[in-house]
PQR file with spaces between the fields and no chain letter, atoms N, CA, C, O and H, PARSE charges and radii, in Angstrom:
ATOM       1  N    MET     1     140.225  158.543   88.619 -0.4000 1.5000
ATOM       2  CA   MET     1     139.062  158.995   89.354 -0.0000 2.0000
ATOM       3  C    MET     1     139.474  159.250   90.804  0.5500 1.7000
ATOM       4  O    MET     1     140.199  158.456   91.402 -0.5500 1.4000
ATOM       5  N    ALA     2     139.009  160.353   91.352 -0.4000 1.5000
ATOM       6  CA   ALA     2     139.345  160.713   92.739 -0.0000 2.0000
ATOM       7  C    ALA     2     138.609  159.818   93.723  0.5500 1.7000
ATOM       8  O    ALA     2     137.520  159.319   93.437 -0.5500 1.4000
ATOM       9  H    ALA     2     138.420  160.999   90.866  0.4000 1.0000
ATOM      10  N    ASP     3     139.211  159.625   94.874 -0.4000 1.5000
ATOM      11  CA   ASP     3     138.597  158.831   95.934 -0.0000 2.0000
ATOM      12  C    ASP     3     137.412  159.598   96.509  0.5500 1.7000
ATOM      13  O    ASP     3     137.553  160.761   96.886 -0.5500 1.4000
ATOM      14  H    ASP     3     140.095  160.031   95.107  0.4000 1.0000
ATOM      15  N    ASN     4     136.258  158.967   96.580 -0.4000 1.5000
ATOM      16  CA   ASN     4     135.067  159.584   97.152 -0.0000 2.0000
ATOM      17  C    ASN     4     135.138  159.440   98.665  0.5500 1.7000
ATOM      18  O    ASN     4     134.992  158.339   99.196 -0.5500 1.4000
ATOM      19  H    ASN     4     136.143  158.022   96.274  0.4000 1.0000
ATOM      20  N    THR     5     135.362  160.546   99.356 -0.4000 1.5000
ATOM      21  CA   THR     5     135.532  160.497  100.808 -0.0000 2.0000
ATOM      22  C    THR     5     134.221  160.247  101.540  0.5500 1.7000
ATOM      23  O    THR     5     134.233  159.972  102.740 -0.5500 1.4000
ATOM      24  H    THR     5     135.481  161.441   98.926  0.4000 1.0000
ATOM      25  N    ASP     6     133.089  160.337  100.842 -0.4000 1.5000
ATOM      26  CA   ASP     6     131.791  160.053  101.460 -0.0000 2.0000
ATOM      27  C    ASP     6     131.441  158.578  101.394  0.5500 1.7000
ATOM      28  O    ASP     6     130.544  158.125  102.106 -0.5500 1.4000
ATOM      29  H    ASP     6     133.080  160.561   99.867  0.4000 1.0000
ATOM      30  N    ASP     7     132.130  157.820  100.554 -0.4000 1.5000
ATOM      31  CA   ASP     7     131.842  156.403  100.355 -0.0000 2.0000
ATOM      32  C    ASP     7     132.684  155.582  101.318  0.5500 1.7000
ATOM      33  O    ASP     7     133.859  155.322  101.058 -0.5500 1.4000
ATOM      34  H    ASP     7     132.858  158.188   99.976  0.4000 1.0000
ATOM      35  N    ARG     8     132.079  155.169  102.437 -0.4000 1.5000
ATOM      36  CA   ARG     8     132.801  154.399  103.446 -0.0000 2.0000
ATOM      37  C    ARG     8     132.192  153.015  103.517  0.5500 1.7000
ATOM      38  O    ARG     8     131.340  152.741  104.362 -0.5500 1.4000
ATOM      39  H    ARG     8     131.124  155.380  102.648  0.4000 1.0000
ATOM      40  N    GLY     9     132.633  152.146  102.625 -0.4000 1.5000
ATOM      41  CA   GLY     9     132.130  150.781  102.597 -0.0000 2.0000
ATOM      42  C    GLY     9     132.728  149.953  103.716  0.5500 1.7000
ATOM      43  O    GLY     9     133.542  150.455  104.491 -0.5500 1.4000
ATOM      44  H    GLY     9     133.325  152.368  101.939  0.4000 1.0000
ATOM      45  N    PRO    10     132.338  148.693  103.811 -0.5600 1.5000
ATOM      46  CA   PRO    10     132.809  147.820  104.890  0.2800 2.0000
ATOM      47  C    PRO    10     134.326  147.737  105.006  0.5500 1.7000
ATOM      48  O    PRO    10     134.856  147.698  106.117 -0.5500 1.4000
ATOM      49  N    GLN    11     135.023  147.709  103.895 -0.4000 1.5000
ATOM      50  CA   GLN    11     136.478  147.613  103.949 -0.0000 2.0000
ATOM      51  C    GLN    11     137.079  148.868  104.581  0.5500 1.7000
ATOM      52  O    GLN    11     138.033  148.771  105.353 -0.5500 1.4000
ATOM      53  H    GLN    11     134.592  147.740  102.993  0.4000 1.0000
ATOM      54  N    ASP    12     136.532  150.046  104.261 -0.4000 1.5000
ATOM      55  CA   ASP    12     137.034  151.275  104.846 -0.0000 2.0000
ATOM      56  C    ASP    12     136.845  151.297  106.356  0.5500 1.7000
ATOM      57  O    ASP    12     137.694  151.827  107.073 -0.5500 1.4000
ATOM      58  H    ASP    12     135.758  150.124  103.633  0.4000 1.0000
ATOM      59  N    ARG    13     135.767  150.743  106.845 -0.4000 1.5000
ATOM      60  CA   ARG    13     135.504  150.750  108.279 -0.0000 2.0000
ATOM      61  C    ARG    13     136.396  149.751  109.023  0.5500 1.7000
ATOM      62  O    ARG    13     136.532  149.839  110.243 -0.5500 1.4000
ATOM      63  H    ARG    13     135.077  150.313  106.263  0.4000 1.0000
ATOM      64  N    ALA    14     136.994  148.818  108.313 -0.4000 1.5000
ATOM      65  CA   ALA    14     137.797  147.778  108.954 -0.0000 2.0000
ATOM      66  C    ALA    14     139.279  148.125  109.020  0.5500 1.7000
ATOM      67  O    ALA    14     140.035  147.445  109.714 -0.5500 1.4000
ATOM      68  H    ALA    14     136.883  148.746  107.321  0.4000 1.0000
ATOM      69  N    ARG    15     139.709  149.156  108.321 -0.4000 1.5000
ATOM      70  CA   ARG    15     141.132  149.485  108.231 -0.0000 2.0000
ATOM      71  C    ARG    15     141.366  150.961  108.514  0.5500 1.7000
ATOM      72  O    ARG    15     140.539  151.807  108.175 -0.5500 1.4000
ATOM      73  H    ARG    15     139.095  149.709  107.756  0.4000 1.0000
ATOM      74  N    VAL    16     142.492  151.262  109.135 -0.4000 1.5000
ATOM      75  CA   VAL    16     142.903  152.632  109.389 -0.0000 2.0000
ATOM      76  C    VAL    16     143.929  153.003  108.325  0.5500 1.7000
ATOM      77  O    VAL    16     145.035  152.461  108.304 -0.5500 1.4000
ATOM      78  H    VAL    16     143.164  150.575  109.411  0.4000 1.0000
ATOM      79  N    ALA    17     143.558  153.933  107.437 -0.4000 1.5000
ATOM      80  CA   ALA    17     144.438  154.342  106.337 -0.0000 2.0000
ATOM      81  C    ALA    17     145.179  155.615  106.744  0.5500 1.7000
ATOM      82  O    ALA    17     144.666  156.720  106.562 -0.5500 1.4000
ATOM      83  H    ALA    17     142.660  154.373  107.453  0.4000 1.0000
ATOM      84  N    MET    18     146.370  155.463  107.287 -0.4000 1.5000
ATOM      85  CA   MET    18     147.127  156.605  107.788 -0.0000 2.0000
ATOM      86  C    MET    18     147.576  157.548  106.675  0.5500 1.7000
ATOM      87  O    MET    18     147.936  158.690  106.962 -0.5500 1.4000
ATOM      88  H    MET    18     146.786  154.566  107.434  0.4000 1.0000
ATOM      89  N    GLY    19     147.569  157.119  105.441 -0.4000 1.5000
ATOM      90  CA   GLY    19     147.988  157.960  104.327 -0.0000 2.0000
ATOM      91  C    GLY    19     146.909  158.885  103.803  0.5500 1.7000
ATOM      92  O    GLY    19     147.150  159.655  102.874 -0.5500 1.4000
ATOM      93  H    GLY    19     147.278  156.192  105.208  0.4000 1.0000
ATOM      94  N    GLN    20     145.723  158.820  104.385 -0.4000 1.5000
ATOM      95  CA   GLN    20     144.611  159.653  103.920 -0.0000 2.0000
ATOM      96  C    GLN    20     144.140  160.545  105.072  0.5500 1.7000
ATOM      97  O    GLN    20     143.673  160.060  106.103 -0.5500 1.4000
ATOM      98  H    GLN    20     145.527  158.195  105.140  0.4000 1.0000
ATOM      99  N    ASP    21     144.273  161.858  104.871 -0.4000 1.5000
ATOM     100  CA   ASP    21     143.969  162.815  105.938 -0.0000 2.0000
ATOM     101  C    ASP    21     142.570  162.655  106.505  0.5500 1.7000
ATOM     102  O    ASP    21     142.380  162.729  107.719 -0.5500 1.4000
ATOM     103  H    ASP    21     144.651  162.252  104.034  0.4000 1.0000
ATOM     104  N    HIS    22     141.580  162.434  105.634 -0.4000 1.5000
ATOM     105  CA   HIS    22     140.208  162.305  106.138 -0.0000 2.0000
ATOM     106  C    HIS    22     140.044  161.051  106.997  0.5500 1.7000
ATOM     107  O    HIS    22     139.254  161.040  107.942 -0.5500 1.4000
ATOM     108  H    HIS    22     141.734  162.374  104.647  0.4000 1.0000
ATOM     109  N    GLU    23     140.790  160.000  106.668 -0.4000 1.5000
ATOM     110  CA   GLU    23     140.746  158.780  107.467 -0.0000 2.0000
ATOM     111  C    GLU    23     141.394  159.006  108.835  0.5500 1.7000
ATOM     112  O    GLU    23     140.870  158.565  109.858 -0.5500 1.4000
ATOM     113  H    GLU    23     141.432  160.009  105.901  0.4000 1.0000
ATOM     114  N    VAL    24     142.529  159.690  108.844 -0.4000 1.5000
ATOM     115  CA   VAL    24     143.224  159.975  110.098 -0.0000 2.0000
ATOM     116  C    VAL    24     142.334  160.821  111.000  0.5500 1.7000
ATOM     117  O    VAL    24     142.232  160.554  112.198 -0.5500 1.4000
ATOM     118  H    VAL    24     142.956  160.048  108.013  0.4000 1.0000
ATOM     119  N    ARG    25     141.686  161.843  110.430 -0.4000 1.5000
ATOM     120  CA   ARG    25     140.768  162.672  111.224 -0.0000 2.0000
ATOM     121  C    ARG    25     139.628  161.840  111.779  0.5500 1.7000
ATOM     122  O    ARG    25     139.289  161.959  112.956 -0.5500 1.4000
ATOM     123  H    ARG    25     141.769  162.060  109.457  0.4000 1.0000
ATOM     124  N    TYR    26     139.028  160.993  110.939 -0.4000 1.5000
ATOM     125  CA   TYR    26     137.902  160.160  111.360 -0.0000 2.0000
ATOM     126  C    TYR    26     138.292  159.251  112.528  0.5500 1.7000
ATOM     127  O    TYR    26     137.619  159.236  113.558 -0.5500 1.4000
ATOM     128  H    TYR    26     139.303  160.896  109.983  0.4000 1.0000
ATOM     129  N    TRP    27     139.384  158.493  112.365 -0.4000 1.5000
ATOM     130  CA   TRP    27     139.778  157.530  113.392 -0.0000 2.0000
ATOM     131  C    TRP    27     140.280  158.222  114.646  0.5500 1.7000
ATOM     132  O    TRP    27     140.029  157.742  115.752 -0.5500 1.4000
ATOM     133  H    TRP    27     139.932  158.505  111.528  0.4000 1.0000
ATOM     134  N    SER    28     140.985  159.339  114.503 -0.4000 1.5000
ATOM     135  CA   SER    28     141.447  160.085  115.675 -0.0000 2.0000
ATOM     136  C    SER    28     140.259  160.559  116.512  0.5500 1.7000
ATOM     137  O    SER    28     140.268  160.444  117.738 -0.5500 1.4000
ATOM     138  H    SER    28     141.189  159.729  113.605  0.4000 1.0000
ATOM     139  N    GLU    29     139.239  161.092  115.838 -0.4000 1.5000
ATOM     140  CA   GLU    29     138.034  161.540  116.542 -0.0000 2.0000
ATOM     141  C    GLU    29     137.280  160.352  117.139  0.5500 1.7000
ATOM     142  O    GLU    29     136.828  160.415  118.282 -0.5500 1.4000
ATOM     143  H    GLU    29     139.233  161.186  114.842  0.4000 1.0000
ATOM     144  N    LYS    30     137.144  159.283  116.379 -0.4000 1.5000
ATOM     145  CA   LYS    30     136.407  158.106  116.854 -0.0000 2.0000
ATOM     146  C    LYS    30     137.038  157.529  118.119  0.5500 1.7000
ATOM     147  O    LYS    30     136.331  157.175  119.062 -0.5500 1.4000
ATOM     148  H    LYS    30     137.511  159.231  115.451  0.4000 1.0000
ATOM     149  N    PHE    31     138.365  157.434  118.140 -0.4000 1.5000
ATOM     150  CA   PHE    31     139.062  156.845  119.276 -0.0000 2.0000
ATOM     151  C    PHE    31     139.469  157.879  120.321  0.5500 1.7000
ATOM     152  O    PHE    31     139.940  157.511  121.397 -0.5500 1.4000
ATOM     153  H    PHE    31     138.940  157.722  117.374  0.4000 1.0000
ATOM     154  N    GLY    32     139.296  159.162  120.026 -0.4000 1.5000
ATOM     155  CA   GLY    32     139.628  160.213  120.980 -0.0000 2.0000
ATOM     156  C    GLY    32     141.113  160.336  121.257  0.5500 1.7000
ATOM     157  O    GLY    32     141.524  160.545  122.398 -0.5500 1.4000
ATOM     158  H    GLY    32     138.913  159.461  119.152  0.4000 1.0000
ATOM     159  N    VAL    33     141.926  160.205  120.199 -0.4000 1.5000
ATOM     160  CA   VAL    33     143.380  160.274  120.347 -0.0000 2.0000
ATOM     161  C    VAL    33     143.977  161.218  119.309  0.5500 1.7000
ATOM     162  O    VAL    33     143.320  161.581  118.333 -0.5500 1.4000
ATOM     163  H    VAL    33     141.592  160.036  119.272  0.4000 1.0000
ATOM     164  N    SER    34     145.218  161.607  119.530 -0.4000 1.5000
ATOM     165  CA   SER    34     145.935  162.439  118.567 -0.0000 2.0000
ATOM     166  C    SER    34     146.365  161.598  117.366  0.5500 1.7000
ATOM     167  O    SER    34     146.333  160.368  117.401 -0.5500 1.4000
ATOM     168  H    SER    34     145.752  161.312  120.323  0.4000 1.0000
ATOM     169  N    LYS    35     146.764  162.293  116.309 -0.4000 1.5000
ATOM     170  CA   LYS    35     147.302  161.612  115.123 -0.0000 2.0000
ATOM     171  C    LYS    35     148.530  160.791  115.497  0.5500 1.7000
ATOM     172  O    LYS    35     148.721  159.681  115.001 -0.5500 1.4000
ATOM     173  H    LYS    35     146.790  163.292  116.281  0.4000 1.0000
ATOM     174  N    GLU    36     149.357  161.345  116.376 -0.4000 1.5000
ATOM     175  CA   GLU    36     150.590  160.658  116.790 -0.0000 2.0000
ATOM     176  C    GLU    36     150.277  159.368  117.554  0.5500 1.7000
ATOM     177  O    GLU    36     150.923  158.343  117.338 -0.5500 1.4000
ATOM     178  H    GLU    36     149.202  162.247  116.779  0.4000 1.0000
ATOM     179  N    LYS    37     149.290  159.425  118.440 -0.4000 1.5000
ATOM     180  CA   LYS    37     148.903  158.239  119.207 -0.0000 2.0000
ATOM     181  C    LYS    37     148.282  157.194  118.273  0.5500 1.7000
ATOM     182  O    LYS    37     148.518  155.997  118.435 -0.5500 1.4000
ATOM     183  H    LYS    37     148.765  160.258  118.615  0.4000 1.0000
ATOM     184  N    LEU    38     147.495  157.644  117.304 -0.4000 1.5000
ATOM     185  CA   LEU    38     146.912  156.731  116.319 -0.0000 2.0000
ATOM     186  C    LEU    38     148.020  156.051  115.517  0.5500 1.7000
ATOM     187  O    LEU    38     147.962  154.844  115.281 -0.5500 1.4000
ATOM     188  H    LEU    38     147.303  158.617  117.172  0.4000 1.0000
ATOM     189  N    GLN    39     149.023  156.817  115.099 -0.4000 1.5000
ATOM     190  CA   GLN    39     150.152  156.250  114.346 -0.0000 2.0000
ATOM     191  C    GLN    39     150.899  155.235  115.194  0.5500 1.7000
ATOM     192  O    GLN    39     151.300  154.183  114.696 -0.5500 1.4000
ATOM     193  H    GLN    39     149.070  157.797  115.291  0.4000 1.0000
ATOM     194  N    GLU    40     151.089  155.542  116.475 -0.4000 1.5000
ATOM     195  CA   GLU    40     151.758  154.610  117.390 -0.0000 2.0000
ATOM     196  C    GLU    40     150.998  153.286  117.449  0.5500 1.7000
ATOM     197  O    GLU    40     151.600  152.213  117.424 -0.5500 1.4000
ATOM     198  H    GLU    40     150.764  156.396  116.880  0.4000 1.0000
ATOM     199  N    ALA    41     149.684  153.371  117.527 -0.4000 1.5000
ATOM     200  CA   ALA    41     148.857  152.162  117.594 -0.0000 2.0000
ATOM     201  C    ALA    41     148.957  151.357  116.298  0.5500 1.7000
ATOM     202  O    ALA    41     149.094  150.134  116.335 -0.5500 1.4000
ATOM     203  H    ALA    41     149.194  154.243  117.547  0.4000 1.0000
ATOM     204  N    VAL    42     148.889  152.035  115.161 -0.4000 1.5000
ATOM     205  CA   VAL    42     148.993  151.349  113.863 -0.0000 2.0000
ATOM     206  C    VAL    42     150.370  150.705  113.717  0.5500 1.7000
ATOM     207  O    VAL    42     150.482  149.587  113.214 -0.5500 1.4000
ATOM     208  H    VAL    42     148.778  153.028  115.131  0.4000 1.0000
ATOM     209  N    ASP    43     151.406  151.400  114.149 -0.4000 1.5000
ATOM     210  CA   ASP    43     152.765  150.834  114.092 -0.0000 2.0000
ATOM     211  C    ASP    43     152.870  149.587  114.970  0.5500 1.7000
ATOM     212  O    ASP    43     153.574  148.639  114.623 -0.5500 1.4000
ATOM     213  H    ASP    43     151.315  152.308  114.557  0.4000 1.0000
ATOM     214  N    ALA    44     152.174  149.589  116.098 -0.4000 1.5000
ATOM     215  CA   ALA    44     152.269  148.484  117.053 -0.0000 2.0000
ATOM     216  C    ALA    44     151.465  147.258  116.628  0.5500 1.7000
ATOM     217  O    ALA    44     151.923  146.128  116.797 -0.5500 1.4000
ATOM     218  H    ALA    44     151.601  150.359  116.379  0.4000 1.0000
ATOM     219  N    VAL    45     150.259  147.477  116.073 -0.4000 1.5000
ATOM     220  CA   VAL    45     149.366  146.333  115.827 -0.0000 2.0000
ATOM     221  C    VAL    45     148.879  146.197  114.386  0.5500 1.7000
ATOM     222  O    VAL    45     148.150  145.256  114.070 -0.5500 1.4000
ATOM     223  H    VAL    45     149.887  148.395  115.937  0.4000 1.0000
ATOM     224  N    GLY    46     149.270  147.116  113.512 -0.4000 1.5000
ATOM     225  CA   GLY    46     148.795  147.059  112.130 -0.0000 2.0000
ATOM     226  C    GLY    46     147.591  147.957  111.936  0.5500 1.7000
ATOM     227  O    GLY    46     147.182  148.660  112.860 -0.5500 1.4000
ATOM     228  H    GLY    46     149.862  147.880  113.768  0.4000 1.0000
ATOM     229  N    ASN    47     147.016  147.940  110.733 -0.4000 1.5000
ATOM     230  CA   ASN    47     145.957  148.888  110.416 -0.0000 2.0000
ATOM     231  C    ASN    47     144.541  148.353  110.601  0.5500 1.7000
ATOM     232  O    ASN    47     143.591  148.996  110.156 -0.5500 1.4000
ATOM     233  H    ASN    47     147.348  147.369  109.983  0.4000 1.0000
ATOM     234  N    SER    48     144.372  147.231  111.223 -0.4000 1.5000
ATOM     235  CA   SER    48     143.034  146.730  111.538 -0.0000 2.0000
ATOM     236  C    SER    48     142.401  147.647  112.580  0.5500 1.7000
ATOM     237  O    SER    48     142.962  147.848  113.657 -0.5500 1.4000
ATOM     238  H    SER    48     145.144  146.708  111.585  0.4000 1.0000
ATOM     239  N    ALA    49     141.233  148.203  112.261 -0.4000 1.5000
ATOM     240  CA   ALA    49     140.553  149.113  113.183 -0.0000 2.0000
ATOM     241  C    ALA    49     140.256  148.431  114.513  0.5500 1.7000
ATOM     242  O    ALA    49     140.368  149.060  115.565 -0.5500 1.4000
ATOM     243  H    ALA    49     140.777  148.041  111.386  0.4000 1.0000
ATOM     244  N    ALA    50     139.881  147.163  114.484 -0.4000 1.5000
ATOM     245  CA   ALA    50     139.583  146.431  115.722 -0.0000 2.0000
ATOM     246  C    ALA    50     140.835  146.292  116.573  0.5500 1.7000
ATOM     247  O    ALA    50     140.775  146.474  117.789 -0.5500 1.4000
ATOM     248  H    ALA    50     139.790  146.652  113.629  0.4000 1.0000
ATOM     249  N    ALA    51     141.967  145.972  115.957 -0.4000 1.5000
ATOM     250  CA   ALA    51     143.220  145.812  116.704 -0.0000 2.0000
ATOM     251  C    ALA    51     143.690  147.153  117.263  0.5500 1.7000
ATOM     252  O    ALA    51     144.193  147.222  118.385 -0.5500 1.4000
ATOM     253  H    ALA    51     142.015  145.824  114.969  0.4000 1.0000
ATOM     254  N    VAL    52     143.524  148.214  116.480 -0.4000 1.5000
ATOM     255  CA   VAL    52     143.903  149.551  116.943 -0.0000 2.0000
ATOM     256  C    VAL    52     143.030  149.948  118.132  0.5500 1.7000
ATOM     257  O    VAL    52     143.533  150.471  119.126 -0.5500 1.4000
ATOM     258  H    VAL    52     143.115  148.158  115.569  0.4000 1.0000
ATOM     259  N    GLU    53     141.745  149.704  118.032 -0.4000 1.5000
ATOM     260  CA   GLU    53     140.832  150.041  119.121 -0.0000 2.0000
ATOM     261  C    GLU    53     141.204  149.279  120.401  0.5500 1.7000
ATOM     262  O    GLU    53     141.201  149.845  121.494 -0.5500 1.4000
ATOM     263  H    GLU    53     141.336  149.279  117.224  0.4000 1.0000
ATOM     264  N    GLU    54     141.518  148.009  120.250 -0.4000 1.5000
ATOM     265  CA   GLU    54     141.909  147.198  121.402 -0.0000 2.0000
ATOM     266  C    GLU    54     143.206  147.733  122.021  0.5500 1.7000
ATOM     267  O    GLU    54     143.314  147.852  123.241 -0.5500 1.4000
ATOM     268  H    GLU    54     141.521  147.550  119.362  0.4000 1.0000
ATOM     269  N    TYR    55     144.172  148.048  121.181 -0.4000 1.5000
ATOM     270  CA   TYR    55     145.443  148.592  121.663 -0.0000 2.0000
ATOM     271  C    TYR    55     145.222  149.891  122.433  0.5500 1.7000
ATOM     272  O    TYR    55     145.780  150.085  123.513 -0.5500 1.4000
ATOM     273  H    TYR    55     144.084  147.951  120.190  0.4000 1.0000
ATOM     274  N    LEU    56     144.406  150.773  121.870 -0.4000 1.5000
ATOM     275  CA   LEU    56     144.176  152.073  122.491 -0.0000 2.0000
ATOM     276  C    LEU    56     143.371  151.978  123.788  0.5500 1.7000
ATOM     277  O    LEU    56     143.491  152.832  124.666 -0.5500 1.4000
ATOM     278  H    LEU    56     143.953  150.615  120.993  0.4000 1.0000
ATOM     279  N    SER    57     142.558  150.941  123.897 -0.4000 1.5000
ATOM     280  CA   SER    57     141.748  150.781  125.123 -0.0000 2.0000
ATOM     281  C    SER    57     142.546  150.132  126.235  0.5500 1.7000
ATOM     282  O    SER    57     142.093  150.088  127.379 -0.5500 1.4000
ATOM     283  H    SER    57     142.460  150.247  123.184  0.4000 1.0000
ATOM     284  N    GLY    58     143.748  149.620  125.910 -0.4000 1.5000
ATOM     285  CA   GLY    58     144.614  149.025  126.911 -0.0000 2.0000
ATOM     286  C    GLY    58     144.221  147.620  127.321  0.5500 1.7000
ATOM     287  O    GLY    58     144.641  147.149  128.377 -0.5500 1.4000
ATOM     288  H    GLY    58     144.116  149.656  124.981  0.4000 1.0000
ATOM     289  N    ARG    59     143.430  146.945  126.514 -0.4000 1.5000
ATOM     290  CA   ARG    59     142.998  145.575  126.839 -0.0000 2.0000
ATOM     291  C    ARG    59     144.109  144.581  126.665  0.5500 1.7000
ATOM     292  O    ARG    59     143.912  143.389  126.896 -0.5500 1.4000
ATOM     293  H    ARG    59     143.089  147.328  125.656  0.4000 1.0000
């Protein structure tokens, strides 16, 4: 069964899935960064959306 890109449950909102184009677009737009900057953040702190947001905000 294909992944339903409209179904964003709590787990989807908590993690940045760099392997899924729609997720990369969503998080890049949400955080206002490029795909490359998003990847840098995930590489630095892992795929937790909260940790990525904190990293990108410079806190």
